[in-house]
Structures are given as C-alpha cells and as structure tokens.
N, C-alpha and C positions, 0 to 999 in steps of 0.2 A: 811312424817310425822313420820314414825318410827324413822328416824334419829333425829327428834325434840324430841321425847320421850326419847331416849337414852341420847341425849345431855342435856336435861332438868335435869335429875337426876344428871348428872356429874357437870354441871355448878352451879346448885342450892346448892349442897352440899358444893362446894368450896366457892361460892359467899356469901351464907347466913352465913356460918361459919365465914368468914372473917368479916362479919358485926356484929358479936357478938351475933347472935340470936341462940335460941335453935333448933338444927336440929337432936338431937339424935333419935327422933322417925322416921324421914325420913331415917336416916342412917341404923337404925335397920331394917326398912321395906325393904330398898334396899338390905340389906344383905340376905334377904329371897327370892330374885328373882330367885335363882338357883332351887327352888322347882319344877317349871314347865318348866325349860329350856330344849331346844332341843339339842341333841348331833349331831354335824355335822360329826365327825369322831372319833370313839372311840380310835383309835390308836394314835391320836395326843395329846401331852401334852398341857394343857392350858397355854398360855404365861403369865408370872407373871406381865408384864407391857409392855406398848407401847415401852419404851426405850430398852427393851430386844429383840425387833423384828428387825431384820436387813432388810433394804430396806423399801419398801412401805407396806401399810396395806390396805386390801380390806374388806369393809363392804357391805354385801348384805342387801338391804332394800326392803321389799315386802309389798304391800297393797292388801288385799284379799277381795273377794266379798261374804263373809259368809252371809247365811240367818238365822243364829242362833239368838235367842232372839230378842233384840231390833233392830238388823241389818235388819231384814226382812221388817220392816216398811219403810226402807229407799230406797227400790228398787222395782220397778214395776215388774221386772223379778222374784223376790222372791215371790211377792204376786200372780203373775199369774202362778207360778210353771214352769217358762220357764228356770230355771237354776238348775243344778245338781252338787252337791259337792261344794267344796271351791277352787276357782282358784286364781292364782297370777295375779290379774287384773293390778297391777302396779309392775314392777320389775326394780330396780335401783341398780347399783354398785357404791359405794362411795370409791374412791381411795385416800388415804392420803399418800403423798410422804414422803420420808425421807428428811432430811435437804437438801436444803431449803424447807420449808413446802409449799405444794400446794394441792389443793383439786380438783378432777375431778369426776363429777357425770355422769354416763352413764345410759341412759334409754333404756330398751329393749322393742320394740313394742310387745304388748301382742299377736298379731296374727302372728308373725314371725315364720316360720317353721324351726325347729331345731331338731337335734337328742336329745333324752332324754336317758341318761345312765341308767344302772341298779341302782335301788334305794332301800334302806332298807325298809322292811315292819314291821308292829308291832309285828309279830311273830318271829322276829329274822332272817328271811331269806331275800331274795331280790326279788323285782319286776323285770321282764325282761326289757331289754333295748328296746327302740323304735327308729327307724331310722328317722322318720319324723313326728313331731307333733307340734302344736302351743305351744309356750313356756309357755303360761298360763295354760297348762294342767299339768305341772310338779308338782304344789302344790297339786292339787287334786289327783295326782297319788301317791306321797310319801311325802307330807308335805314340810316343810322348808328345810330339809336336801336334798330332791330331787331337789328342785329349785337351791340350792347351787351347787350341783354336775353338773346340767345342765349348769349353768353360768360358772363354772370352765372349763368345756369342751370348751365353746365358747371363753373364753378369754385366755386360755392357762396358767392360773395362779391359785393360791389357794385362796379360800375365808376364811378369818381369823375369821370373826364375821358375824352374821346374825340376823335379826329381822323381824317380820311380824306384821302388825297392821290391825285391822278390822275397818269398817266404824265408829262405835260408838267411837272407840278410837281416830280417826281423829277429830271427833266433839269435844270431851272432851279436847284434847290437844290444838286445835285452840282456844277454849274458854279460856283455862288457859293462853295462851300467850297474849290474849287481841285483837287479830285480825291481819290480814296481808293486806297491801294495794295492790290492783291490778288495772290495767287500761284496759278498753275496748274501742275500737275505734268506736263502734256503739251499738245500742240496741241489747240485746240478750234475747231471750225468748225460753226456751227449755222445752218441755212437758215431755221429758224422765226423766230428773233429777229434774224438777221443778224450775230451775234457771231462774230468771228474773232480768236483770240488764240494766240500761240505760247507754248511752255513758258517759264516764268520768272515774274518779277514785272512788274506793269504798274500805272501810276497811271491810274485810270479816272475820267472825268467825262462829263457830258452824256449823249448817246444811248448811248454805250458803257457807261456805268454802269448805265443802265436795262436794256440788253441782258443784262448780267451778272446783275442781280438777277432777271431773268425766265427765264434759260436753264435748261432741264432736259434737253432732248434733247442727247445728246452728253456728258453728265456723269453720273457715278455709275451708278445703275441706270435712268436716264432718267425717274424719277418725280418727283412734287412733293416727296417726302421728301428726295431728293438736292438739289433746288433750295433747300429750307429751310436745309440746312447750308451751302450756297453763300452764301445771304443772311446767315447768321450769321457767316461769314468776313468779309463786307463790313462788317457792323455792328461786329464786334470791332475791325477796323482803323479804322473810323470813330470809335469811342470813343477810341482811342489818338491819332487825328488831332485830335479836338476838345480833348483834354486837353493837347496839345502847345503849346509856345510859338508855333508857326506859326499857331495860331488864337487862343488866349486872350490872347496878348501882342501881337496884331497888330490895331490899331484899324480899319484899312481893311478887313480881312477880316471883322471883326465887323460893321461897318456894312453891308457888302455882304450878309452873311447876313440881317441884320434886314430890310433893305429888300426883299430878294428874297422872304423868307417872307411879309411883309405883302402884297406884290403878288400872291402866289399865292392868298391868300385873296380879294383883291379881284377877281381873274380867275376865281374859282370853281374853281381847281385844287386848293385846300386847303380842307377843311371842318372847323370846330372845333365841339365841343359848347359850349353856352352857359356851362357851368361852367368851361371852359378859356379862353374868349375874354376874358381879363382879363390885361393885360400885367403887372400887379403880381404876380398869382399865378404867371404864367410865370416871373418872376424868382425867386420863392421856391422853385419846383420846381427850377429850374436850379441855384440855390445849394446845394440839398440834395444834388445828385448830382454836382457838378462835381469833387469831390475823392475820390470813392469809389475805393478801390484796384482795380486790374485783376482781382485774384483774387476780388473780391466783386461783380463784374459777370458774371453767368452767363446764357448763352443756351441754352435747352432747347427741345425739341420735345414737344408734347403726345403721349404714347405711344399708338400705334395697332397694329392687326394686321389682316391681310387674311382675309376669310372668303368662300368661294365661295357663290354663290346663283344662282337662275335668271336674275338680272339681270347676272351676271358677278361679278367680284371686287369686294367691298365693303370699304372702309376703315373700320374700327370703332374707337372709343375704348377704351383700357385704363383704365377708371375707377379700379380699385383702386390702380394705380401712381400715377395722377394725384392721387389723394386724399392720398398721402404728401407729394407736392410742395406742394399747396395748403394742407395743414394746417401744414406747416413755415413757409410764408410768412405765414399768419395769426398764428402764434405767434412770429413774428420769430426763427426759428432759422436759423443758417447752414446751407447745404446743400453736399454734396460729390457730384460726379458719379462714378458707377461704370460707366456704360455707354460705348458708342462715341461718337465725335464726330458720326457721321451714321448715321441709320437707313436712309438710301438710298445709302450708300457714296459720298456726294458729295464728302467732304473727308478729308484725313489730317492728323494733328497733326505739325508739323515742328519746333516749338521753343517757347521761352518769350520773351515780350516784357518788356523792362526797364521797371519803373515809373519815371516821371520823378522826379527828386530834389526833394523839397519843401524849402522854406526852413524850418529849424528855428525854433520859437518860442522867444523868450528865456526862460531858466529863472529864475523869481522867487527872489530872495534871502530865504530864510526868516528869517535873523537880522535883516534890516532891518525885518521886521514883528513882531519880538518873539518869533519862534520859533527853534528850533534848526536850523542848517544841516545838522546830521547826522541829522535825523529821516528815517526810512525811510518812503516812501509806502506806503499800505495796499495789500495784495495784492489783485488782482482775480481773480474766479473765472472760469476758462476757460468759454467757451460750449460747450454740447453740440451737436455737429454732427449733422446728419441725412444719412445715406447714402441717396441716391436709388436706387430700384430700377434695375437695369441696362436695363430696358425704355426708360428715358428717355435719349435721346441728346442731346448738346450739347457746349459748350465754354465756357471763360471768356475774358474779354478779355485775360488773361495768356497764353493759348495762341495761337500762330500756326499757322494751318492753310493747306492748299494744296488747290485744287480738283482732283479726280481725273477725268480723261476717261473716257468710257464704254468 
C-alpha cells in the first residue's frame, strides 16, 4: 500500500493535469513531502530522474504496526499492551527493471531470522550490528533506514527509494481508490483482525481491506507465509485495478488518490525516503511501470525453511535459491515461476486475467520516408528466461488467485 500511495501522487499529477483540471494545490503539497523525509544514506546524491539511473531500480515498501494515535484502535495487541515499539510487519522490495520494463515484488517474511547491520541512531552515531534477529525488528531498532540496510545486505544490491505506511494510511488509501476485488474459497472469520467474509468475491476498502491484508489466522496454515500470498492476491488485483480505465481514465479518482497520499505524509501515516520525496521523480517512476504487461509483474516470497532449535521453530532464509532470483534481477533477465503460489498454502490459482487492450500506435509509412514499404523489420533475439527454484513461491499479476481457508 505504500507503493499505491507513491504511485497515486505520480499518476494523479500526470493524469489529472492531462485532463485539464487544476492540480496546483496537489503539486505544491507534493513538493513539501521532503520536510519529513528519511535519509537512507547521507553520502549518496539523490538521482535527478529515473532515466538517469543505470540498470534496475529498487524500492523498499514497509507496512508498520504502530500503536500511535488512531492506529491503536485497529489492533488488539496495541489495546492489550502486547506490543512494544514499531515494527516492519510487512517488508517488500519492488524491483523495476531497465528496458524492457518488468516489475518484481519480493515479500520478506516478518519472522525470518537475518543479520541486522549497524544502523544510524538519532544522535548521529550507530546502533551495533546484530547477527541473528527477526527481520521485523529492524524498523523498531533504527527506523526505515535500518530496514533498508538490512534488506540491502540480504539482496546484495542497493535500495534506491523507500517508504513506510501505518495502518490508518492503508485504510485511507484503499478508500481513495474505491476498493480492490479479492476472492475467498470458503468462509473466513478471524477474531484477531475482525475479518469476516463469506466464500466468493468481495470488493474491499477501508478497515476491511486492512483486515484482509493482516489476516493469517483462519487461512492457509495460519502462518505469516500464508498471509504473504494473501497480500499478493490483493496486490495483483490492485495492479489490475490501477491499470484499468476505472482509475487511469478517471480524473476524479486520480485527484482523490493524489490528495489522500499527500495528506497521509502530512499526518505522518506515510514516511518517504528523501530520495523518493520528489514529485517529479514519482511521476517518472509511475510512467515507467504503468504499461508493464501483467505477466511481467511478478510477486514472489523470499524463500525460507523451518529449523528446530532450543528457542522453538526458527524461520531461516534459503540464500542459494534467493541468489538465483536476485542475480536474474541484477542482470535484467525475465523470470519464470516454477513453485507453488503460496509457501503457506494461503491461496490457490483459479485462472488468468485478460490484459487491457492497448491502443495500437500508428504504423509509419516507410515509402513516405524514402524507404521501401516491403522492408522486413530486423528480427529480435528472444530473451533467455530464468526458471526460479521451486523453493520460491509466488504469482504473476496475470494469475487470479483465491484465498484458502484454514
């Protein structure tokens, strides 16, 4: 949802401007986003545009479990005093490739045990590194910059941009878009989140959308791994919604998305990295991904396995399988899923989504330019696809999935 907020500002500024509506207030507000932005690396110059960045671009998107303000009423753990600090309950990497454009979203299980590197503290010094902690401790330890450093160490690559969103921000952004359609294969009733859905399809927004994104009890194997695939179903449907005429061709929806996203930053429900708090750059990112085909938008889970210890079952990374994924992303190679849709039995694949029909570009008349109309275009060399190890679960935006009750 943090990605939706960033994308909303970008697409709305472009789309609404093109429709001839007044968006100066949105643009002025967006230009003020830098006031509360987080510095990821003080030594790095902020890239002026997406086009100036060679290779792929990595965006870190985090959802946190804050108990501040209105967020406390949304969690029984907050109300019972069972949580301390603010953790990265959801951690996702969005990789946008260089030409040809592809998008890969990698979800990191919140309980996965990883090293946490030394992280900057508010006094200008550094917190000490830790060799083995759950990844969701990184945000409470050193904020968004610390989570970014932790993920950088895992993927062996740099995080260019980052954003974090709180529960209230998710509610407001889903309201602004008007809802996202999801599917459940059977009745779900979860007392932990308050989610209650009957079998079938539902259009979710507001509190119900947040409940769906947070639910794990009552679906799949009841673990965070099942919840990740549930979130991927939501995000896949969200992509199809954003690319539809209902959003991109609707100026009023675009304007609402933009103003809502900006307000969430101002209300501290959405935090951006300094490198991302630039509306011009947001527009360039949005323009790079808005026409990516569904089959080239892939959602995967960082591969893991359970190992017994004196502390109980530990969730550990399968780095060898992950290396295949991140090498392919760095080398801009297309990837093919070979594993299941969910490592936690959270969803099942039910079908394929039809790509919206694009308006064909006019074909140039070669003879009008002095060439021959019969000339055959040069053949292009097919790209070599990388088959991901079956340890890596996931789906594409072209696949429709349905949540499986426990």
